[in-house]
C-alpha positions in Angstrom: 0.0 0.0 -0.2 1.3 3.5 -0.7 2.5 5.4 2.4 0.3 8.7 3.6 2.6 10.9 1.9 2.5 9.3 -1.6 -1.4 8.8 -1.0 -1.7 12.5 -0.4 0.6 13.2 -3.4 -1.5 11.1 -5.5 -4.7 12.9 -4.3 -3.3 16.4 -5.5 -2.0 14.8 -8.6 -5.1 12.9 -9.3 -7.1 16.3 -9.3 -5.0 17.9 -11.9 -4.9 15.0 -13.8 -8.4 13.8 -13.4 -7.3 10.5 -12.2 -9.4 8.5 -9.7 -7.0 6.8 -7.5 -3.4 5.9 -7.1 -2.0 2.5 -7.4 1.2 0.5 -6.4 3.5 -1.1 -9.1 6.8 -2.8 -7.8 9.1 -5.7 -8.5 9.5 -8.7 -6.5 10.7 -12.3 -6.7 11.3 -11.5 -10.3 7.7 -10.4 -11.3 6.2 -7.2 -11.9 3.6 -6.6 -9.3 0.8 -4.2 -10.1 -1.7 -3.5 -7.0 -0.6 -6.9 -5.4 -1.2 -8.9 -8.5 1.4 -10.1 -10.9 1.2 -8.4 -14.0 3.2 -9.8 -17.4 3.6 -7.1 -19.6 2.7 -7.5 -23.2 3.2 -4.3 -25.0 4.3 -2.8 -28.2 5.3 0.7 -29.4 3.0 3.3 -30.8 4.5 6.6 -31.5 1.9 9.6 -31.1 4.1 11.9 -33.3 3.9 9.4 -36.4 -0.1 9.5 -36.2 -2.5 12.0 -37.3 -4.3 12.6 -33.7 -7.8 12.0 -35.2 -6.6 8.3 -35.4 -4.7 7.9 -31.9 -7.8 6.2 -30.5 -8.3 4.1 -33.2 -4.7 2.7 -33.2 -4.9 2.2 -29.5 -8.2 0.0 -29.8 -6.4 -2.0 -32.4 -3.6 -3.1 -29.8 -6.3 -3.4 -27.3 -7.9 -6.1 -29.6 -4.4 -7.9 -30.0 -5.0 -8.8 -26.1 -2.0 -6.3 -25.2 -1.9 -4.5 -21.9 0.6 -1.7 -22.5 1.6 1.2 -24.9 5.4 1.8 -25.1 6.3 5.2 -26.6 9.2 7.8 -26.9 8.6 11.6 -25.9 10.4 13.7 -29.0 12.1 16.3 -27.9 12.3 18.4 -31.3 8.5 17.9 -31.8 7.8 19.5 -28.4 10.7 22.3 -28.4 11.1 23.6 -32.2 12.9 26.5 -31.1 14.7 27.0 -28.0 12.2 27.8 -25.2 9.0 27.8 -27.6 7.3 24.7 -26.6 4.4 22.8 -28.4 1.8 20.4 -26.6 -1.0 20.6 -29.1 -2.0 18.8 -32.3 0.4 16.2 -33.1 2.3 16.9 -29.7 -0.4 16.5 -27.4 1.3 14.0 -25.1 -1.2 14.4 -22.3 -4.3 13.7 -24.6 -2.6 10.4 -25.7 -1.7 9.6 -22.2 -5.4 9.9 -21.4 -6.6 8.0 -24.1 -4.4 5.3 -23.2 -5.8 5.3 -19.8 -9.2 5.4 -21.0 -8.8 2.0 -22.7 -7.2 0.8 -19.7 -4.1 0.2 -20.7 -0.5 1.1 -19.2 2.4 2.9 -20.7 6.1 2.3 -20.8 7.5 5.8 -21.0 10.6 6.5 -23.0 11.3 10.4 -22.7 15.1 10.4 -23.7 16.4 12.8 -24.0 17.7 10.9 -27.0 15.3 8.3 -28.4 17.1 7.2 -32.1 13.8 5.7 -33.3 14.7 6.6 -37.0 13.7 9.8 -36.1 15.4 12.9 -37.3 18.6 13.6 -35.1 17.3 10.9 -32.9 15.1 13.3 -31.1 17.3 16.0 -30.5 16.0 19.6 -31.6 18.2 20.8 -34.6 19.0 23.9 -32.8 21.6 22.1 -30.6 23.8 22.9 -33.5 23.2 26.4 -33.9 25.8 28.7 -32.9 23.3 30.9 -31.2 22.8 28.6 -28.1 25.3 27.7 -25.6 27.8 25.1 -26.9 26.0 24.8 -30.2 27.4 22.4 -32.3 30.7 21.9 -29.9 29.1 20.1 -26.9 29.3 16.4 -26.4 26.2 14.9 -27.1 25.2 12.1 -24.4 28.0 12.7 -22.1 28.2 14.5 -19.0 29.2 18.0 -20.6 28.0 21.0 -18.7 26.9 23.0 -21.9 24.9 19.8 -23.3 23.4 19.2 -19.7 22.2 22.8 -19.5 19.8 21.9 -22.3 18.8 18.7 -21.2 18.2 19.6 -17.9 15.9 22.4 -18.8 14.1 20.4 -21.3 13.6 17.7 -18.5 12.6 20.1 -15.9 10.0 21.5 -18.8 8.7 17.9 -19.9 8.9 15.5 -16.8 6.4 17.8 -14.6 3.7 17.3 -17.4 4.2 13.5 -17.3 4.5 13.2 -13.4 0.9 13.2 -12.6 0.4 10.0 -15.2 2.8 7.8 -13.0 1.0 5.0 -11.9 1.6 5.9 -8.2 -0.1 8.8 -8.8 -3.0 7.7 -10.5 -1.8 7.4 -13.9 -1.0 4.9 -16.6 2.9 5.2 -16.8 4.3 2.2 -14.8 8.1 2.9 -15.6 10.0 5.4 -17.4 13.3 4.7 -19.4 16.4 6.7 -18.9 18.2 7.4 -22.4 18.1 5.0 -24.9 20.5 1.9 -25.7 23.5 3.8 -24.0 25.5 0.7 -24.4 26.2 1.9 -28.1 27.8 4.8 -26.9 28.9 3.9 -23.4 31.5 4.9 -20.8 29.8 8.0 -19.1 27.8 6.2 -16.4 27.9 9.3 -14.5 26.0 11.1 -17.2 23.1 8.2 -17.0 23.3 8.7 -12.9 22.6 12.3 -13.4 19.5 11.5 -15.7 18.4 9.1 -12.9 18.8 11.8 -10.1 17.0 14.3 -12.0 14.1 12.0 -13.3 13.7 10.7 -10.0 13.5 14.2 -8.5 10.8 15.1 -10.6 8.9 11.8 -11.1 9.2 10.7 -7.4 11.2 8.1 -5.4 8.3 5.4 -5.9 8.8 6.2 -9.9 10.8 2.9 -11.5 13.3 4.1 -13.8 14.9 1.7 -16.6 17.8 1.5 -19.0 17.2 -0.6 -22.5 20.2 -2.3 -24.0 21.4 -5.3 -26.2 22.9 -8.1 -24.0 26.3 -7.6 -24.8 26.6 -4.0 -24.5 24.1 -3.7 -21.5 27.1 -3.2 -18.8 28.2 -0.2 -20.5 24.6 1.4 -20.9 23.1 1.0 -17.4 24.0 1.2 -13.7 24.3 -2.3 -11.5 22.1 -2.8 -8.7 18.7 -0.8 -7.7 19.7 2.6 -9.1 17.8 1.7 -12.2 15.9 -1.5 -13.6 17.9 -2.9 -16.5 16.4 -4.5 -19.2 17.2 -6.2 -22.8 16.3 -5.7 -26.2 16.3 -8.2 -29.1 14.6 -9.7 -32.5 13.4 -13.0 -33.1 16.4 -15.8 -33.1 19.0 -13.1 -32.5 20.0 -15.2 -28.9 19.1 -17.8 -26.7 16.7 -16.3 -24.0 18.6 -17.4 -20.7 21.9 -15.6 -22.4 19.9 -12.6 -23.1 17.7 -12.7 -19.6 21.2 -13.6 -17.9 22.7 -10.4 -19.1 20.0 -8.4 -18.0 20.0 -10.4 -14.5 23.5 -9.9 -13.9 22.7 -6.1 -13.6 19.8 -6.2 -11.3 19.5 -7.2 -7.6 18.5 -10.5 -6.7 14.8 -11.2 -7.3 14.4 -7.8 -9.2 15.0 -8.9 -12.7 11.7 -10.0 -14.3 12.7 -10.8 -17.7 11.8 -8.1 -20.2 12.7 -7.6 -23.7 11.8 -4.0 -24.2 12.2 -3.8 -27.8 11.1 -7.0 -29.7 11.6 -6.6 -33.6 8.7 -7.7 -35.5 10.0 -5.9 -39.0 12.4 -3.8 -39.7 13.2 -0.3 -40.9 13.9 0.7 -44.5 16.4 3.2 -46.2 15.7 4.6 -49.3 17.0 2.4 -52.1 16.6 -1.1 -50.3 14.2 -3.8 -50.4 11.0 -3.5 -48.0 11.7 -5.2 -45.0 9.2 -8.5 -45.0 10.1 -10.5 -41.9 8.7 -14.1 -41.1 5.3 -14.0 -39.4 6.2 -17.8 -38.1 9.5 -17.1 -36.5 7.8 -14.3 -34.6 4.9 -16.0 -33.3 7.3 -18.7 -32.3 9.8 -16.5 -30.3 6.9 -14.2 -28.9 5.6 -17.5 -27.1 9.2 -18.4 -26.0 9.3 -15.3 -24.2 6.0 -15.2 -22.7 6.5 -18.8 -21.5 9.9 -18.0 -20.0 10.7 -18.5 -16.2 7.1 -20.4 -15.6 5.3 -18.0 -18.1 6.4 -14.9 -16.4 8.2 -13.3 -19.4 7.2 -9.6 -20.7 7.9 -8.4 -24.0 7.6 -4.9 -26.0 7.2 -5.1 -29.9 9.2 -2.0 -31.5 7.3 -1.3 -33.7 3.7 -2.5 -33.3 2.0 0.4 -35.3 5.0 2.4 -37.0 2.9 5.2 -38.5 4.4 7.9 -40.8 7.6 10.1 -41.0 5.4 13.3 -41.9 7.2 16.3 -42.9 10.9 16.6 -42.1 10.6 13.9 -39.1 12.4 11.0 -40.9 15.9 10.2 -39.7 19.0 8.8 -41.5 22.1 6.5 -40.7 25.5 7.3 -41.9 27.6 4.4 -42.6 31.2 5.8 -43.0 30.7 7.9 -46.1 27.6 6.5 -47.1 24.5 8.4 -46.4 21.2 6.4 -45.9 18.0 8.4 -45.3 14.9 6.7 -43.9 11.4 6.1 -45.7 8.8 8.5 -45.2 6.9 5.5 -44.2 7.6 3.9 -40.9 5.5 1.1 -41.9 8.2 -1.2 -40.5 6.7 -4.5 -41.8 4.8 -4.9 -38.4 1.5 -6.2 -37.1 -0.7 -3.1 -37.7 0.1 -1.1 -40.9 0.9 2.4 -41.5 -3.0 3.1 -42.1 -4.1 0.6 -39.5 -4.6 -2.6 -41.5 -3.9 -6.1 -39.8 -1.0 -7.5 -41.5 0.8 -5.9 -44.3 -1.0 -5.1 -47.4 0.4 -6.4 -50.7 2.4 -9.4 -49.2 1.4 -12.8 -49.8 2.6 -14.2 -46.2 0.5 -14.6 -43.0 -1.3 -12.3 -41.1 0.9 -11.4 -38.4 -1.8 -9.3 -36.5 -4.0 -12.4 -36.4 -1.4 -15.0 -35.6 0.0 -13.0 -32.6 -3.5 -12.4 -31.5 -4.3 -15.9 -31.4 -0.9 -16.8 -29.7 -1.7 -14.4 -26.6 -5.2 -15.4 -26.3 -3.8 -19.0 -26.2 -1.3 -17.9 -23.7 -3.2 -15.7 -21.3 -6.7 -17.5 -21.7 -8.2 -14.3 -22.0 -10.4 -13.5 -24.8 -9.4 -10.2 -26.4 -11.9 -7.3 -27.4 -13.5 -7.8 -31.0 -11.2 -6.8 -33.9 -12.2 -3.5 -35.8 -13.1 -3.6 -39.2 -10.2 -2.6 -41.5 -9.8 0.7 -42.4 -11.2 2.0 -45.9 -8.9 3.6 -48.7 -10.5 5.4 -51.6 -9.2 5.9 -55.0 -10.0 9.4 -55.6 -8.5 9.7 -59.2 -6.5 12.1 -60.7 -5.6 15.7 -59.8 -4.3 18.0 -62.7 -1.7 20.9 -61.7 -2.6 24.3 -62.6 0.7 25.9 -62.2 4.5 24.8 -62.3 6.9 27.7 -60.5 10.6 27.3 -60.7 11.5 27.6 -57.1 14.4 30.0 -58.0 11.5 32.4 -59.4 9.5 32.4 -56.1 12.6 34.0 -54.1 10.5 37.5 -54.6 7.6 36.1 -53.0 9.3 34.1 -50.3 12.3 36.8 -49.5 11.7 39.9 -51.2 15.4 41.0 -50.8 18.9 40.1 -51.9 19.3 37.3 -49.1 21.8 37.2 -46.4 25.5 38.3 -47.6 28.5 36.2 -46.5 31.8 35.7 -47.5 31.7 32.0 -46.5 28.5 29.9 -47.2 27.5 28.5 -43.7 25.4 25.5 -42.7 21.4 26.0 -42.6 21.6 25.9 -38.7 23.8 28.9 -38.6 20.8 30.7 -40.3 18.3 29.9 -37.6 17.0 27.2 -39.8 16.3 23.7 -39.1 14.4 22.0 -42.0 13.7 22.7 -45.8 15.8 24.2 -48.4 18.6 26.6 -48.4 19.8 28.3 -51.4 23.3 29.8 -52.0 23.7 32.5 -54.6 26.7 34.1 -56.2 27.4 35.9 -59.2 30.0 35.8 -61.6 31.7 37.3 -64.8 31.5 35.4 -67.9 35.3 35.2 -68.0 35.4 33.6 -64.7 33.7 30.3 -66.1 34.7 27.8 -68.8 32.8 25.1 -70.4 32.4 22.1 -67.9 33.8 24.1 -65.3 34.1 21.9 -62.1 32.6 23.2 -58.7 34.3 22.0 -55.7 32.3 22.5 -52.2 35.6 21.2 -50.4 32.9 19.2 -48.3 30.2 16.8 -49.8 26.8 18.9 -49.7 24.1 17.7 -47.0 22.6 16.0 -48.8 21.7 16.7 -52.3 22.9 20.1 -54.1 21.2 21.1 -57.5 23.3 23.8 -59.2 21.6 26.6 -61.5 23.5 28.5 -63.8 21.0 32.0 -64.9 18.2 29.7 -63.9 19.2 26.8 -65.8 20.1 23.1 -64.1 23.8 22.4 -64.8 24.4 19.8 -62.2 23.5 17.8 -59.1 25.5 16.2 -56.4 24.9 14.1 -53.6 26.7 13.9 -50.4 27.5 10.2 -51.3 29.6 11.4 -54.2 32.2 13.7 -52.5 32.7 17.4 -52.8 33.0 18.1 -56.6 30.8 18.2 -59.6 31.3 19.1 -63.2 28.7 21.7 -64.6 27.2 21.0 -67.9 27.3 24.8 -69.1 28.8 27.1 -71.5 29.2 30.3 -70.2 28.0 33.4 -72.4 30.8 35.4 -73.9 29.7 38.3 -71.8 27.9 39.4 -69.0 27.0 37.9 -65.8 26.3 34.1 -64.5 24.1 33.8 -61.4 25.3 30.7 -59.9 22.6 29.1 -57.4 23.3 25.9 -55.3 19.9 24.7 -53.8 20.7 22.1 -51.1 17.9 20.1 -49.7 18.0 18.0 -46.5 17.0 14.4 -46.2 16.9 13.8 -42.4 19.6 14.1 -39.8 21.7 11.0 -38.4 19.7 9.4 -35.6 22.8 8.0 -34.0 22.9 10.4 -31.5 26.5 10.8 -31.6 27.7 12.7 -34.7 26.8 16.3 -35.7 24.8 16.1 -39.0 24.6 19.8 -39.9 22.4 20.5 -43.4 23.7 22.7 -46.4 26.9 23.5 -47.5 29.7 22.1 -45.1 32.6 24.0 -46.2 33.4 27.8 -46.8 36.2 26.8 -49.2 34.4 26.7 -52.5 36.1 26.9 -55.7 35.6 27.3 -59.2 38.2 25.5 -61.4 40.2 26.0 -58.3 39.3 29.8 -58.0 37.7 30.4 -54.7 34.3 32.0 -54.7 34.1 34.3 -51.6 30.8 36.5 -52.2 27.6 34.8 -51.3 24.2 35.8 -50.6 22.1 32.9 -48.6 18.1 32.5 -48.9 16.7 30.2 -46.3 13.9 28.8 -47.9 11.0 27.5 -45.3 8.8 24.7 -46.4 5.6 23.8 -45.0 6.1 21.5 -42.3 3.5 19.9 -39.8 1.5 22.8 -38.6 2.3 23.5 -35.1 -0.7 24.3 -33.5 -3.2 21.9 -35.1 -2.2 18.9 -37.5 -4.3 19.3 -40.8 -5.4 22.9 -40.0 -7.3 23.8 -43.1 -8.1 27.6 -42.1 -4.5 28.1 -42.7 -3.3 27.3 -46.3 0.1 28.0 -47.4 0.2 31.6 -48.5 2.9 31.3 -50.9 1.0 29.0 -52.5 -2.1 31.1 -52.8 0.1 33.8 -54.4 1.4 31.9 -57.0 -2.0 30.8 -58.0 -2.7 34.5 -58.5 0.4 34.6 -61.0 -0.6 33.7 -64.9 2.9 33.5 -65.5 3.3 30.2 -63.6 0.2 28.7 -65.4 0.8 25.0 -67.1 0.6 25.2 -70.6 -0.3 21.4 -71.3 0.6 21.9 -75.0 4.2 22.5 -73.6 4.6 22.0 -70.1 7.5 23.7 -68.2 10.5 21.5 -68.4 12.4 20.7 -65.0 15.6 22.4 -66.8 15.3 25.2 -64.5 15.7 23.0 -61.5 13.2 22.3 -58.5 9.7 23.0 -59.3 6.8 23.9 -57.3 3.5 22.2 -58.9 0.1 23.5 -57.6 -3.2 22.2 -58.3 -6.8 22.5 -56.8 -8.5 19.1 -56.2 -12.1 19.0 -55.8 -13.4 16.3 -53.8 -17.2 15.3 -54.1 -18.2 12.1 -52.2 -21.3 11.1 -50.8 -22.1 11.2 -47.2 -22.2 7.1 -47.2 -18.4 7.3 -48.3 -17.7 9.5 -45.0 -16.3 7.4 -42.2 -18.2 7.1 -38.7 -15.5 9.4 -37.2 -16.8 12.2 -39.6 -13.6 12.2 -41.7 -12.9 11.4 -45.5 -11.5 7.9 -46.3 -7.5 7.8 -46.5 -5.8 7.4 -50.0 -2.2 7.2 -51.3 -0.7 9.3 -53.6 0.9 7.4 -56.5 4.3 9.1 -57.0 5.1 6.7 -60.1 6.4 9.1 -62.9 7.6 11.8 -60.9 11.3 11.9 -59.7 12.0 13.2 -56.2 10.2 15.6 -53.8 7.9 16.7 -51.1 4.0 16.7 -51.2 2.0 19.4 -49.2 -1.9 18.8 -49.0 -3.9 21.4 -47.3 -0.7 22.6 -45.5 -0.1 19.3 -44.2 3.2 18.0 -45.2 3.4 14.1 -46.1 7.1 14.1 -46.1 9.3 12.7 -49.1 8.6 10.7 -52.2 11.3 8.9 -54.2 9.7 6.4 -56.5 13.1 6.4 -58.7 15.1 4.4 -55.7 12.0 3.2 -53.9 11.0 0.7 -52.6 8.0 3.4 -51.0 5.8 4.2 -54.4 3.0 5.8 -52.8 2.4 8.3 -49.6 -0.2 7.8 -47.1 -2.8 10.5 -47.2 -4.8 10.6 -43.8 -8.5 11.2 -44.3 -8.6 13.9 -41.6 -6.2 16.0 -44.0 -8.8 16.1 -46.8 -12.1 17.7 -47.0 -15.2 17.5 -49.3 -14.9 20.4 -52.0 -11.4 22.3 -52.7 -8.3 21.0 -51.6 -5.0 22.5 -52.0 -2.2 20.2 -53.4 1.3 21.3 -54.1 4.5 19.0 -55.0 7.8 20.3 -54.7 9.9 18.3 -57.3 13.7 18.2 -57.7 14.3 15.8 -60.4 11.5 15.2 -63.1 7.9 15.7 -63.6 5.7 13.2 -65.7 4.7 14.7 -69.0 1.4 15.0 -67.9 1.8 17.1 -64.8 -0.9 14.9 -63.0 -1.0 13.2 -59.8 -3.2 10.0 -59.2 -4.7 8.9 -55.7 -5.4 5.4 -55.2 -6.8 3.1 -52.4 -3.7 0.7 -51.8 0.1 1.3 -51.0 2.8 0.3 -53.0 6.1 -0.4 -51.0 7.6 -2.7 -53.9 9.0 -0.4 -56.2 10.7 0.5 -58.3 10.1 -1.5 -61.5 13.8 -1.3 -62.2 16.9 0.8 -60.8 17.0 4.0 -62.6 20.1 5.9 -64.0 19.4 8.9 -62.1 19.0 7.1 -58.7 22.6 5.4 -59.6 24.1 9.1 -60.4 23.4 10.1 -57.0 24.9 7.2 -55.3 21.4 5.7 -54.3 21.1 2.5 -55.8 18.5 -0.6 -54.8 20.5 -3.0 -52.4 20.0 -6.4 -51.9 19.8 -8.2 -48.6 18.3 -6.7 -45.1 18.2 -2.9 -44.5 19.8 -3.8 -41.1 23.2 -4.8 -42.8 23.7 -1.0 -43.5 23.1 0.2 -40.1 25.6 1.5 -37.9 25.2 -0.9 -35.0 26.3 -3.8 -37.3 29.7 -3.0 -36.7 29.4 -4.9 -33.7 29.4 -7.8 -35.7 29.0 -11.5 -34.5 29.3 -10.9 -30.8 25.9 -9.4 -30.9 24.3 -12.3 -32.6 25.3 -15.7 -30.7 22.1 -17.3 -32.2 21.1 -20.8 -30.7 19.8 -23.9 -32.5 15.9 -23.8 -33.1 13.7 -21.8 -35.7 15.1 -18.6 -36.6 15.1 -16.2 -39.2 18.5 -14.8 -40.4 19.6 -12.6 -37.5 20.0 -8.7 -37.8 22.4 -6.3 -36.7 21.0 -4.7 -33.6 19.9 -1.2 -34.8 19.4 1.8 -32.3 15.9 2.5 -31.7 
């Protein structure tokens, strides 16, 4: 029973969070004990920031219908503090609403507040502005170490965020059973003073009753956690990666006797995918077998949390990336993950011929627990809305008078975009040369590879393109005029920051030492180019359409002449169309929203799609495997919808887009030369082999006999 002090605290916090009563969650006899009863945690990761808020409850109900009792979730720092001291707790960032929905459904929470989360999320959840020279230690502080400047920002964030979640701890009447400290720190390791600092900070806010835990793969668990009772140490692995006695033995070696209930806090039913790789398609049979092995472990007391259970979508600029040596590997916009609940909420994986993972795991859990789960929800409805014709095509460079109205920021040496108070989107660097300063097929050398893809224009015409995977130099396809000036523009797009949490991954041009045929270029103007991301106050707010697009629609100079479409010779281009939707009331979903749909990106090159101000994220059908973009129904409306595509490579000849009723993750039909020229080619085998963590090699695998799929390198999630 809680003490009088903890009970009084519960009443105070309970009033604030509208919870009825407190509870007690402890560990004893290598079991989880909830209100005096043994609890076997059957959990899955479902990230609020990867789901349109209108679908939060739907996705949670689908988890409950599996027979699961717990939701595991990360708190993404960069969603909640997009700029220093500017906090967002509404829309897709309404963490409290999400926690209340989980409790409403009678489920528990395993909270993972970071500060680093990985999750294949931009910069591993760190805010981009940690790299800005405008903040203390910007770009120079030691991340995830006991560095004073780094801890200044972390402490301030924790002191702002943890008091918000504190009332939702179980001992205060909320659904949160435990809170994780850091994330797979064993991959970095070495500075346990840093881990201890976070533990003390979190305990001071969440309360001494709060159980704090760490998660690491078995071979590195000693480098990532604290032995004894300071924290509860757990492990993570995928089906077939380890002998369970070995894995849970590593966990037990870190905890006090009787204080180590077996818990795999990240159990991988699928896998991440980078652009240019094959879509993950893992074995449902092996997954089911190893799920049962865990649940039956130690006299049916093993606990498990699937990572992911429902992956969702990396909307806007939220997708992360891996950097393997000199190879940059950006993640898909879809985080479907080949898991039990698809990106759009379907059971199993549409488009695959294999068995339905959702139904298999549901049956296995019911057999194990003897409890009949809630009835399964109907499959979500998708609609093929048909074709949209784009009304205008505005070269990006021609829109600068609308977006900036000036000559840009003058500088001698270009800096990365973070130096211009900018975290995401595009950045344009411009210099003006005399015709005599260039020759035919001049070499432009950026000193270091651009981050991540640079398109070079000369007098408004595309003359070169360079990926960071191909080094610092590019030969320009341009013959300069005999006299006059040449305006040289470099448009750099960012494709997501390294989510490894150790290295800085700034965006834009990385060196001020830029030369043309060996001649230094030292006079530049910089145009940070903002692109619509996730509306901060309300996801999919239709009352705030993109003002630039509205302005462009009024300019007849940009109107598409379908007898002679605007070519992509002018570089990145914004295509804008008005999409009329007129469906019967019978097609409107029970929740009042229009049916979901998918934008079929085939025929387009590489770019972003924005519908009614909502950024769907990147598309890149040239490299695949994702060929469609998921469009949540709540983003759409009956009537006129504003659709914009920012295309960087090439557009289809008819300049149209098609909305279909099914996803497609199995392209491209064949590798394209354009993809190979950028250093992004279709790779065979598992995406995981490209993961940074593969460097740990065989010591992380140690697979024993028995049914198993090919082991993958442990990833940092």
